[in-house]
Each structure stands twice: as C-alpha cells, then as structure tokens.
ChimeraX commands (.cxc) that place a marker at each C-alpha (Angstrom):
marker #1 position 78.11,-84.12,-10.72 radius 0.5
marker #1 position 75.57,-82.56,-8.09 radius 0.5
marker #1 position 72.50,-82.57,-10.77 radius 0.5
marker #1 position 69.67,-84.87,-9.11 radius 0.5
marker #1 position 67.68,-86.81,-11.53 radius 0.5
marker #1 position 64.15,-86.28,-10.93 radius 0.5
marker #1 position 62.88,-89.90,-11.98 radius 0.5
marker #1 position 65.43,-91.73,-9.33 radius 0.5
marker #1 position 65.83,-89.12,-6.50 radius 0.5
marker #1 position 69.48,-89.35,-7.00 radius 0.5
marker #1 position 72.71,-87.18,-7.74 radius 0.5
marker #1 position 75.38,-88.31,-10.48 radius 0.5
marker #1 position 77.60,-88.14,-7.64 radius 0.5
marker #1 position 75.36,-90.84,-5.39 radius 0.5
marker #1 position 73.70,-93.12,-8.63 radius 0.5
marker #1 position 74.73,-96.72,-7.77 radius 0.5
marker #1 position 74.77,-96.92,-11.73 radius 0.5
marker #1 position 77.61,-94.92,-12.79 radius 0.5
marker #1 position 80.89,-96.17,-10.64 radius 0.5
marker #1 position 83.78,-93.62,-12.35 radius 0.5
marker #1 position 84.51,-90.35,-13.94 radius 0.5
marker #1 position 87.24,-89.76,-16.21 radius 0.5
marker #1 position 89.02,-87.05,-17.02 radius 0.5
marker #1 position 87.90,-86.51,-20.40 radius 0.5
marker #1 position 88.17,-88.74,-23.92 radius 0.5
marker #1 position 91.53,-89.72,-25.35 radius 0.5
marker #1 position 93.51,-86.90,-24.64 radius 0.5
marker #1 position 96.31,-86.69,-26.49 radius 0.5
marker #1 position 98.35,-84.03,-25.54 radius 0.5
marker #1 position 99.32,-81.08,-28.20 radius 0.5
marker #1 position 101.25,-83.26,-30.20 radius 0.5
marker #1 position 99.05,-86.62,-31.72 radius 0.5
marker #1 position 100.26,-89.17,-28.90 radius 0.5
marker #1 position 102.52,-87.46,-27.01 radius 0.5
marker #1 position 100.45,-88.31,-23.78 radius 0.5
marker #1 position 101.37,-84.46,-23.00 radius 0.5
marker #1 position 98.37,-83.71,-19.87 radius 0.5
marker #1 position 99.86,-82.03,-17.08 radius 0.5
marker #1 position 99.77,-84.18,-13.82 radius 0.5
marker #1 position 99.02,-81.34,-11.62 radius 0.5
marker #1 position 95.74,-80.85,-13.88 radius 0.5
marker #1 position 95.04,-84.26,-13.55 radius 0.5
marker #1 position 95.44,-83.86,-9.93 radius 0.5
marker #1 position 93.28,-81.30,-9.49 radius 0.5
marker #1 position 90.58,-82.42,-11.53 radius 0.5
marker #1 position 90.90,-85.70,-8.83 radius 0.5
marker #1 position 90.45,-83.63,-6.01 radius 0.5
marker #1 position 87.33,-81.72,-7.45 radius 0.5
marker #1 position 85.78,-84.85,-8.50 radius 0.5
marker #1 position 86.42,-86.46,-5.22 radius 0.5
marker #1 position 84.96,-84.01,-3.13 radius 0.5
marker #1 position 81.94,-83.63,-5.17 radius 0.5
marker #1 position 81.69,-87.50,-5.08 radius 0.5
marker #1 position 83.97,-89.25,-2.23 radius 0.5
marker #1 position 82.66,-92.72,-3.59 radius 0.5
marker #1 position 83.02,-92.73,-7.11 radius 0.5
marker #1 position 86.51,-93.77,-9.06 radius 0.5
marker #1 position 88.10,-91.70,-10.59 radius 0.5
marker #1 position 89.99,-92.24,-14.52 radius 0.5
marker #1 position 93.04,-90.61,-15.61 radius 0.5
marker #1 position 91.52,-90.31,-19.27 radius 0.5
marker #1 position 94.84,-89.61,-21.36 radius 0.5
marker #1 position 94.85,-91.69,-24.43 radius 0.5
marker #1 position 97.44,-94.07,-22.93 radius 0.5
marker #1 position 99.46,-94.52,-19.55 radius 0.5
marker #1 position 101.61,-91.46,-18.85 radius 0.5
marker #1 position 104.25,-92.23,-16.04 radius 0.5
marker #1 position 104.24,-88.70,-14.56 radius 0.5
marker #1 position 100.93,-89.41,-13.87 radius 0.5
marker #1 position 101.38,-92.77,-12.01 radius 0.5
marker #1 position 101.89,-91.38,-8.30 radius 0.5
marker #1 position 98.68,-88.83,-8.69 radius 0.5
marker #1 position 96.97,-90.27,-5.84 radius 0.5
marker #1 position 93.73,-89.13,-7.18 radius 0.5
marker #1 position 93.67,-91.68,-9.92 radius 0.5
marker #1 position 92.23,-94.80,-9.08 radius 0.5
marker #1 position 92.24,-96.22,-12.77 radius 0.5
marker #1 position 94.28,-95.57,-16.09 radius 0.5
marker #1 position 93.28,-96.69,-19.36 radius 0.5
marker #1 position 93.41,-96.37,-22.78 radius 0.5
marker #1 position 91.73,-97.05,-26.23 radius 0.5
marker #1 position 92.43,-100.28,-28.62 radius 0.5
marker #1 position 92.09,-99.96,-32.77 radius 0.5
marker #1 position 92.04,-103.08,-33.24 radius 0.5
marker #1 position 93.28,-105.03,-29.95 radius 0.5
marker #1 position 96.90,-105.27,-29.51 radius 0.5
marker #1 position 98.87,-107.01,-26.69 radius 0.5
marker #1 position 102.12,-105.36,-27.09 radius 0.5
marker #1 position 100.15,-102.20,-25.87 radius 0.5
marker #1 position 98.42,-104.24,-23.37 radius 0.5
marker #1 position 101.87,-105.48,-22.34 radius 0.5
marker #1 position 103.62,-102.01,-22.46 radius 0.5
marker #1 position 101.19,-100.59,-20.30 radius 0.5
marker #1 position 100.64,-103.06,-17.39 radius 0.5
marker #1 position 104.37,-104.52,-17.29 radius 0.5
marker #1 position 107.09,-102.97,-19.44 radius 0.5
marker #1 position 106.55,-100.02,-20.41 radius 0.5
marker #1 position 107.12,-98.62,-24.01 radius 0.5
marker #1 position 110.00,-100.10,-25.67 radius 0.5
marker #1 position 113.74,-98.42,-26.61 radius 0.5
marker #1 position 113.22,-96.42,-23.81 radius 0.5
marker #1 position 115.78,-96.14,-20.80 radius 0.5
marker #1 position 115.28,-94.75,-17.38 radius 0.5
marker #1 position 115.36,-91.46,-15.68 radius 0.5
marker #1 position 118.65,-90.52,-13.70 radius 0.5
marker #1 position 117.79,-89.93,-9.99 radius 0.5
marker #1 position 117.04,-86.16,-9.97 radius 0.5
marker #1 position 119.70,-85.02,-6.75 radius 0.5
marker #1 position 118.69,-82.86,-3.79 radius 0.5
marker #1 position 118.28,-79.10,-5.02 radius 0.5
marker #1 position 118.75,-79.76,-8.86 radius 0.5
marker #1 position 115.73,-78.67,-11.32 radius 0.5
marker #1 position 113.50,-81.71,-12.43 radius 0.5
marker #1 position 114.28,-82.44,-16.09 radius 0.5
marker #1 position 112.36,-81.06,-18.96 radius 0.5
marker #1 position 109.17,-82.18,-19.59 radius 0.5
marker #1 position 109.90,-83.64,-23.20 radius 0.5
marker #1 position 112.19,-85.90,-21.13 radius 0.5
marker #1 position 110.04,-86.92,-18.59 radius 0.5
marker #1 position 107.50,-87.94,-21.84 radius 0.5
marker #1 position 110.72,-89.25,-23.90 radius 0.5
marker #1 position 110.79,-92.17,-20.53 radius 0.5
marker #1 position 107.40,-92.27,-20.15 radius 0.5
marker #1 position 107.67,-96.38,-20.86 radius 0.5
marker #1 position 109.20,-97.07,-17.74 radius 0.5
marker #1 position 106.55,-96.20,-15.00 radius 0.5
marker #1 position 103.69,-98.84,-15.86 radius 0.5
marker #1 position 99.99,-99.71,-14.26 radius 0.5
marker #1 position 101.92,-102.62,-12.04 radius 0.5
marker #1 position 104.44,-100.67,-10.67 radius 0.5
marker #1 position 102.20,-98.65,-8.97 radius 0.5
marker #1 position 99.38,-101.69,-7.97 radius 0.5
marker #1 position 96.68,-99.62,-9.79 radius 0.5
marker #1 position 93.66,-100.81,-11.47 radius 0.5
marker #1 position 93.42,-100.86,-15.60 radius 0.5
marker #1 position 90.52,-100.44,-17.80 radius 0.5
marker #1 position 90.59,-100.64,-21.70 radius 0.5
marker #1 position 87.95,-98.14,-22.15 radius 0.5
marker #1 position 87.23,-98.61,-25.66 radius 0.5
marker #1 position 87.78,-101.32,-28.79 radius 0.5
marker #1 position 87.35,-102.16,-31.74 radius 0.5
marker #1 position 86.44,-105.86,-33.23 radius 0.5
marker #1 position 87.35,-105.28,-36.43 radius 0.5
marker #1 position 90.71,-103.60,-35.97 radius 0.5
marker #1 position 92.44,-101.52,-38.42 radius 0.5
marker #1 position 91.36,-98.37,-36.47 radius 0.5
marker #1 position 95.52,-97.21,-36.00 radius 0.5
marker #1 position 98.52,-97.38,-38.65 radius 0.5
marker #1 position 100.09,-100.68,-37.63 radius 0.5
marker #1 position 103.32,-99.70,-35.92 radius 0.5
marker #1 position 102.37,-95.98,-34.24 radius 0.5
marker #1 position 102.62,-95.02,-30.78 radius 0.5
marker #1 position 99.15,-95.33,-30.61 radius 0.5
marker #1 position 98.58,-98.94,-31.91 radius 0.5
marker #1 position 102.25,-101.10,-32.26 radius 0.5
marker #1 position 99.84,-103.95,-34.13 radius 0.5
marker #1 position 96.42,-105.58,-34.00 radius 0.5
marker #1 position 96.34,-108.89,-32.65 radius 0.5
marker #1 position 93.58,-111.83,-32.92 radius 0.5
marker #1 position 90.77,-110.34,-29.83 radius 0.5
marker #1 position 91.02,-113.89,-28.28 radius 0.5
marker #1 position 94.66,-113.57,-27.51 radius 0.5
marker #1 position 94.23,-110.13,-26.23 radius 0.5
marker #1 position 91.12,-110.90,-24.08 radius 0.5
marker #1 position 93.23,-113.96,-22.51 radius 0.5
marker #1 position 95.68,-111.53,-21.49 radius 0.5
marker #1 position 93.21,-109.18,-19.88 radius 0.5
marker #1 position 91.97,-111.99,-18.18 radius 0.5
marker #1 position 94.93,-113.43,-16.74 radius 0.5
marker #1 position 96.38,-109.66,-15.41 radius 0.5
marker #1 position 95.23,-108.83,-11.66 radius 0.5
marker #1 position 95.67,-105.62,-12.70 radius 0.5
marker #1 position 92.58,-104.93,-15.13 radius 0.5
marker #1 position 89.19,-104.52,-13.90 radius 0.5
marker #1 position 87.11,-104.37,-17.38 radius 0.5
marker #1 position 86.55,-102.92,-20.83 radius 0.5
marker #1 position 84.09,-101.83,-22.78 radius 0.5
marker #1 position 83.58,-101.92,-26.92 radius 0.5
marker #1 position 83.27,-99.02,-28.91 radius 0.5
marker #1 position 80.41,-98.84,-29.89 radius 0.5
marker #1 position 76.80,-100.35,-30.64 radius 0.5
marker #1 position 74.08,-98.74,-32.52 radius 0.5
marker #1 position 71.01,-99.26,-33.21 radius 0.5
marker #1 position 69.54,-101.19,-36.67 radius 0.5
marker #1 position 66.08,-101.24,-37.77 radius 0.5
marker #1 position 65.49,-104.95,-37.64 radius 0.5
marker #1 position 64.65,-106.97,-39.54 radius 0.5
marker #1 position 66.58,-104.10,-42.12 radius 0.5
marker #1 position 69.72,-104.62,-40.42 radius 0.5
marker #1 position 71.61,-101.88,-42.87 radius 0.5
marker #1 position 69.26,-99.41,-41.79 radius 0.5
marker #1 position 70.52,-97.68,-38.21 radius 0.5
marker #1 position 67.41,-96.36,-36.12 radius 0.5
marker #1 position 66.64,-92.55,-36.59 radius 0.5
marker #1 position 68.93,-89.96,-34.32 radius 0.5
marker #1 position 67.26,-89.00,-30.95 radius 0.5
marker #1 position 66.25,-85.57,-30.47 radius 0.5
marker #1 position 68.95,-82.90,-28.87 radius 0.5
marker #1 position 67.56,-83.54,-25.95 radius 0.5
marker #1 position 67.97,-86.79,-25.46 radius 0.5
marker #1 position 71.05,-87.04,-27.22 radius 0.5
marker #1 position 74.21,-87.83,-24.64 radius 0.5
marker #1 position 77.06,-85.68,-24.49 radius 0.5
marker #1 position 78.73,-87.57,-21.44 radius 0.5
marker #1 position 81.81,-88.41,-23.44 radius 0.5
marker #1 position 82.94,-84.72,-25.24 radius 0.5
marker #1 position 82.99,-81.27,-23.51 radius 0.5
marker #1 position 83.86,-82.38,-19.74 radius 0.5
marker #1 position 84.09,-85.06,-17.72 radius 0.5
marker #1 position 83.17,-88.75,-18.80 radius 0.5
marker #1 position 81.02,-90.78,-16.63 radius 0.5
marker #1 position 81.37,-94.80,-16.83 radius 0.5
marker #1 position 78.35,-96.42,-16.18 radius 0.5
marker #1 position 78.10,-100.33,-15.24 radius 0.5
marker #1 position 75.13,-99.76,-16.92 radius 0.5
marker #1 position 75.97,-98.56,-20.29 radius 0.5
marker #1 position 79.24,-100.31,-20.74 radius 0.5
marker #1 position 79.64,-103.73,-22.05 radius 0.5
marker #1 position 82.42,-105.67,-20.18 radius 0.5
marker #1 position 83.83,-108.30,-20.64 radius 0.5
marker #1 position 85.80,-109.11,-17.62 radius 0.5
marker #1 position 84.19,-109.64,-14.47 radius 0.5
marker #1 position 84.09,-106.52,-12.72 radius 0.5
marker #1 position 82.19,-107.72,-9.88 radius 0.5
marker #1 position 84.69,-110.05,-9.43 radius 0.5
marker #1 position 87.77,-107.91,-9.37 radius 0.5
marker #1 position 88.85,-106.01,-6.64 radius 0.5
marker #1 position 89.68,-102.36,-7.29 radius 0.5
marker #1 position 93.22,-102.15,-6.05 radius 0.5
marker #1 position 92.98,-98.58,-5.80 radius 0.5
marker #1 position 90.33,-98.75,-2.77 radius 0.5
marker link #1:1,2 radius 0.2
marker link #1:2,3 radius 0.2
marker link #1:3,4 radius 0.2
marker link #1:4,5 radius 0.2
marker link #1:5,6 radius 0.2
marker link #1:6,7 radius 0.2
marker link #1:7,8 radius 0.2
marker link #1:8,9 radius 0.2
marker link #1:9,10 radius 0.2
marker link #1:10,11 radius 0.2
marker link #1:11,12 radius 0.2
marker link #1:12,13 radius 0.2
marker link #1:13,14 radius 0.2
marker link #1:14,15 radius 0.2
marker link #1:15,16 radius 0.2
marker link #1:16,17 radius 0.2
marker link #1:17,18 radius 0.2
marker link #1:18,19 radius 0.2
marker link #1:19,20 radius 0.2
marker link #1:20,21 radius 0.2
marker link #1:21,22 radius 0.2
marker link #1:22,23 radius 0.2
marker link #1:23,24 radius 0.2
marker link #1:24,25 radius 0.2
marker link #1:25,26 radius 0.2
marker link #1:26,27 radius 0.2
marker link #1:27,28 radius 0.2
marker link #1:28,29 radius 0.2
marker link #1:29,30 radius 0.2
marker link #1:30,31 radius 0.2
marker link #1:31,32 radius 0.2
marker link #1:32,33 radius 0.2
marker link #1:33,34 radius 0.2
marker link #1:34,35 radius 0.2
marker link #1:35,36 radius 0.2
marker link #1:36,37 radius 0.2
marker link #1:37,38 radius 0.2
marker link #1:38,39 radius 0.2
marker link #1:39,40 radius 0.2
marker link #1:40,41 radius 0.2
marker link #1:41,42 radius 0.2
marker link #1:42,43 radius 0.2
marker link #1:43,44 radius 0.2
marker link #1:44,45 radius 0.2
marker link #1:45,46 radius 0.2
marker link #1:46,47 radius 0.2
marker link #1:47,48 radius 0.2
marker link #1:48,49 radius 0.2
marker link #1:49,50 radius 0.2
marker link #1:50,51 radius 0.2
marker link #1:51,52 radius 0.2
marker link #1:52,53 radius 0.2
marker link #1:53,54 radius 0.2
marker link #1:54,55 radius 0.2
marker link #1:55,56 radius 0.2
marker link #1:56,57 radius 0.2
marker link #1:57,58 radius 0.2
marker link #1:58,59 radius 0.2
marker link #1:59,60 radius 0.2
marker link #1:60,61 radius 0.2
marker link #1:61,62 radius 0.2
marker link #1:62,63 radius 0.2
marker link #1:63,64 radius 0.2
marker link #1:64,65 radius 0.2
marker link #1:65,66 radius 0.2
marker link #1:66,67 radius 0.2
marker link #1:67,68 radius 0.2
marker link #1:68,69 radius 0.2
marker link #1:69,70 radius 0.2
marker link #1:70,71 radius 0.2
marker link #1:71,72 radius 0.2
marker link #1:72,73 radius 0.2
marker link #1:73,74 radius 0.2
marker link #1:74,75 radius 0.2
marker link #1:75,76 radius 0.2
marker link #1:76,77 radius 0.2
marker link #1:77,78 radius 0.2
marker link #1:78,79 radius 0.2
marker link #1:79,80 radius 0.2
marker link #1:80,81 radius 0.2
marker link #1:81,82 radius 0.2
marker link #1:82,83 radius 0.2
marker link #1:83,84 radius 0.2
marker link #1:84,85 radius 0.2
marker link #1:85,86 radius 0.2
marker link #1:86,87 radius 0.2
marker link #1:87,88 radius 0.2
marker link #1:88,89 radius 0.2
marker link #1:89,90 radius 0.2
marker link #1:90,91 radius 0.2
marker link #1:91,92 radius 0.2
marker link #1:92,93 radius 0.2
marker link #1:93,94 radius 0.2
marker link #1:94,95 radius 0.2
marker link #1:95,96 radius 0.2
marker link #1:96,97 radius 0.2
marker link #1:97,98 radius 0.2
marker link #1:98,99 radius 0.2
marker link #1:99,100 radius 0.2
marker link #1:100,101 radius 0.2
marker link #1:101,102 radius 0.2
marker link #1:102,103 radius 0.2
marker link #1:103,104 radius 0.2
marker link #1:104,105 radius 0.2
marker link #1:105,106 radius 0.2
marker link #1:106,107 radius 0.2
marker link #1:107,108 radius 0.2
marker link #1:108,109 radius 0.2
marker link #1:109,110 radius 0.2
marker link #1:110,111 radius 0.2
marker link #1:111,112 radius 0.2
marker link #1:112,113 radius 0.2
marker link #1:113,114 radius 0.2
marker link #1:114,115 radius 0.2
marker link #1:115,116 radius 0.2
marker link #1:116,117 radius 0.2
marker link #1:117,118 radius 0.2
marker link #1:118,119 radius 0.2
marker link #1:119,120 radius 0.2
marker link #1:120,121 radius 0.2
marker link #1:121,122 radius 0.2
marker link #1:122,123 radius 0.2
marker link #1:123,124 radius 0.2
marker link #1:124,125 radius 0.2
marker link #1:125,126 radius 0.2
marker link #1:126,127 radius 0.2
marker link #1:127,128 radius 0.2
marker link #1:128,129 radius 0.2
marker link #1:129,130 radius 0.2
marker link #1:130,131 radius 0.2
marker link #1:131,132 radius 0.2
marker link #1:132,133 radius 0.2
marker link #1:133,134 radius 0.2
marker link #1:134,135 radius 0.2
marker link #1:135,136 radius 0.2
marker link #1:136,137 radius 0.2
marker link #1:137,138 radius 0.2
marker link #1:138,139 radius 0.2
marker link #1:139,140 radius 0.2
marker link #1:140,141 radius 0.2
marker link #1:141,142 radius 0.2
marker link #1:142,143 radius 0.2
marker link #1:143,144 radius 0.2
marker link #1:144,145 radius 0.2
marker link #1:145,146 radius 0.2
marker link #1:146,147 radius 0.2
marker link #1:147,148 radius 0.2
marker link #1:148,149 radius 0.2
marker link #1:149,150 radius 0.2
marker link #1:150,151 radius 0.2
marker link #1:151,152 radius 0.2
marker link #1:152,153 radius 0.2
marker link #1:153,154 radius 0.2
marker link #1:154,155 radius 0.2
marker link #1:155,156 radius 0.2
marker link #1:156,157 radius 0.2
marker link #1:157,158 radius 0.2
marker link #1:158,159 radius 0.2
marker link #1:159,160 radius 0.2
marker link #1:160,161 radius 0.2
marker link #1:161,162 radius 0.2
marker link #1:162,163 radius 0.2
marker link #1:163,164 radius 0.2
marker link #1:164,165 radius 0.2
marker link #1:165,166 radius 0.2
marker link #1:166,167 radius 0.2
marker link #1:167,168 radius 0.2
marker link #1:168,169 radius 0.2
marker link #1:169,170 radius 0.2
marker link #1:170,171 radius 0.2
marker link #1:171,172 radius 0.2
marker link #1:172,173 radius 0.2
marker link #1:173,174 radius 0.2
marker link #1:174,175 radius 0.2
marker link #1:175,176 radius 0.2
marker link #1:176,177 radius 0.2
marker link #1:177,178 radius 0.2
marker link #1:178,179 radius 0.2
marker link #1:179,180 radius 0.2
marker link #1:180,181 radius 0.2
marker link #1:181,182 radius 0.2
marker link #1:182,183 radius 0.2
marker link #1:183,184 radius 0.2
marker link #1:184,185 radius 0.2
marker link #1:185,186 radius 0.2
marker link #1:186,187 radius 0.2
marker link #1:187,188 radius 0.2
marker link #1:188,189 radius 0.2
marker link #1:189,190 radius 0.2
marker link #1:190,191 radius 0.2
marker link #1:191,192 radius 0.2
marker link #1:192,193 radius 0.2
marker link #1:193,194 radius 0.2
marker link #1:194,195 radius 0.2
marker link #1:195,196 radius 0.2
marker link #1:196,197 radius 0.2
marker link #1:197,198 radius 0.2
marker link #1:198,199 radius 0.2
marker link #1:199,200 radius 0.2
marker link #1:200,201 radius 0.2
marker link #1:201,202 radius 0.2
marker link #1:202,203 radius 0.2
marker link #1:203,204 radius 0.2
marker link #1:204,205 radius 0.2
marker link #1:205,206 radius 0.2
marker link #1:206,207 radius 0.2
marker link #1:207,208 radius 0.2
marker link #1:208,209 radius 0.2
marker link #1:209,210 radius 0.2
marker link #1:210,211 radius 0.2
marker link #1:211,212 radius 0.2
marker link #1:212,213 radius 0.2
marker link #1:213,214 radius 0.2
marker link #1:214,215 radius 0.2
marker link #1:215,216 radius 0.2
marker link #1:216,217 radius 0.2
marker link #1:217,218 radius 0.2
marker link #1:218,219 radius 0.2
marker link #1:219,220 radius 0.2
marker link #1:220,221 radius 0.2
marker link #1:221,222 radius 0.2
marker link #1:222,223 radius 0.2
marker link #1:223,224 radius 0.2
marker link #1:224,225 radius 0.2
marker link #1:225,226 radius 0.2
marker link #1:226,227 radius 0.2
marker link #1:227,228 radius 0.2
marker link #1:228,229 radius 0.2
marker link #1:229,230 radius 0.2
marker link #1:230,231 radius 0.2
view
C-alpha cells in the first residue's frame, strides 16, 4: 500500500480509485465452508491496513459471514460470493443467519469461552444487520450452477432479477461485482485475447490483501448513492 504509482504519484493508500482492501479471496477455513478464520487475525490485519491507509475501507474476505467477526471494529464491510445467485443465502447473511441453528447461551463472568466448534455452529445468529454494517456481494455468476445446490456455500440458485431486487431493497447492501469479464477477439467472440505478459498480469486477488477498485469492479447498485454505514 505504500507503493507509489509512477504515473499518478499516488500510493495505493492514497489512490482514490481504490475504495477498500480485503483480507483475502474466499477464505474458507480448514474445512470447505466452515469459515473458521480467527477473528483475532482479522482484527490484526484491519489495524495494520488502517495504520497505512486510514481513509480506506476494510473488508472481511471470509467466504461468508462469520458471526465471530461481526464485532471486529476494524471491519467496515462483510462480503460473500454467489455461484449462482441465491436469495436464501443473501437473507441469511443480512437478516436471519443460517437456518436450523440456535443461539449461544450467555457466558457467565469468569466462565471459559465456548469452544471454537460451538461458536462456528452458531454463526448464523449474528448477521450484518444486527451490527449495522455494510455488505458487498463480491462475486456472482450470472449463469448459475457453480456450487452444488443445497450446500452451505450456496443453498439454491434463484433468478438473477429476484436476487438483484433483494439487494437493491436492502439498506445494508453497498454494491456487487460480477466474476468475471474476459476480453474477446471481436469479431470472433469465441477467441480470447492473448494473455498479458507476466509483468502486466494482475495478482491483486491472490497471495495477500485483495484491493477493490472502484474503476475495476462492475457494480449494479449505485455505490455513490449509498452511505457506507460504518463510516
């Protein structure tokens, strides 16, 4: 983030086309979909990012909303990915939590914290709405069928128009970005453009923090018309 672009003379921390930094891309946890990413690490990364770029937003890159992260003050935006669009999944993240779960009992003073597996089992009862934070649909596939229907990652696939309508109605959703757009060699649309040389290839979403650029992501919801609730 301290790198200075020689063409703009701006660092990544000061570049106005970058609105946020994310902890990573689809951090799933040790077991597929368990979202077991330590909240302490998320908080530590958030503090570090904000120490270098205090005017940038910080995104939890866990693949799904982990309720143990909801009270991490450094996190401004929670996110999830959709392969394909699912209104159930969106509702779970925003309002209701994962289905079929029960709330954690209150931990009495002096008692040990519940084990990690129990906390993870109960993650659905903490939602983005409950902490008044912002939500971003970081990736979606408009053809659907990417994840097995009924899985924890994607309960079911719904018509895209219904999914968009739910996002646009929610006061917590700041935007969305499709994945992905590949260049084509027009007029032969079946041929992709040659890959860029390694020196120009992007690695912004692998091997570390992922930056979210206001100019590089296609958003359906008008982010300029919405207030980032955590700022």
